[in-house]
N, C-alpha and C positions, 0 to 999 in steps of 0.2 A: 423819396418817392413822392407823387399828387397824392394832396386832401383834395377831401369834397368840395370842400371852399375855394378851391385853387380855383383864380377863374381862366385856367388853361380846361381845366377837364371839365366849369358849366360848360365854357364851348365850343368842348365837344361834345358832346352830351346835348344842349341844344342843339346842337350840325346833326347830329343821330338822329333827332327826334323827329325837326326840320324832312329829315330825306328819306324817312319812313315814312311817314301823311305822306310823303310828293308819291312815295311807291304805294302806299293804298289808294289814293283822289287812283291815278291812273289804271283801277277797276271801277271803278264809282259803272256802273251796271251792269257788271259780272255776279257770276252766284261764287261765293270764297264758304271755306271753311277754317272757322277764329277756332282756337283753343287762345282758354285766359287762366288766369291763376286762382278761376274761388269761383267757386259755387256757382252757377252751373256749366263750369270747364269747355263746355261743345257751342261750337252756337251753328250751324249750316246758312245761309240763307244770300240775297242779294243787296249786294251795298249799293246804299242811295246814297249818300254823301260821308266829307269828313267835314265837321265843322270845329269849330279850332283843335282839344286833340280831344277829341273825340270822332268814330263811325260812326254812321247808322247804319244799322242789317235790317232789312227785311226777311227775319229769319222763319226759314220753313223748319227745319227742325235746330232739336237740343237734348237739350238730357235728359228731360223729359221734360212731358205733352205739354204742359203749363206752363213754357216759355213763347213755344210753339205760336204760330202763325199771327203776330205782331211785330214790328219797328222796337228794337237798339238799339240804347245809343253807348256803342264802348268804352272805357279809355285806354288810347295807345297806346299808354307802358302797359295798363295791364295783357294785351293781348302777347301772350311765348310763341308762339306758330299764324302764321295766316297765307294762305296760299288759295288762288281766286283762280280762278280760267283762263285763259290764254289760247289764243288759235297752233296750232302742233304740240298745247299737250293734252296732258290728259282730261276728262272731262271727274267734276264729282261725280261721284255715285247719287243716285236718290237709292235714300233710306228709308223713307214708309212704309206699315203694313201694309 
């Protein structure tokens, strides 16, 4: 069995994070639905950029209105689910009242 300190495991973790960052980078300029591990749990907005291991999102909808209409830097490791709009796939609905 492998341990967390094993070089192969570290290499795999780093490779996975790089691949995830590249995937998120392809969504720059697109509207995204993001679930994270901690409150406020849900962000919906436009992916503006990926900087190091953070994605910058111009959030228009969140769990609480106080988190809306601002730019958030979300750590890539905190993201559990991300869906961004792509041609040929369903659009993210507007959830504002």
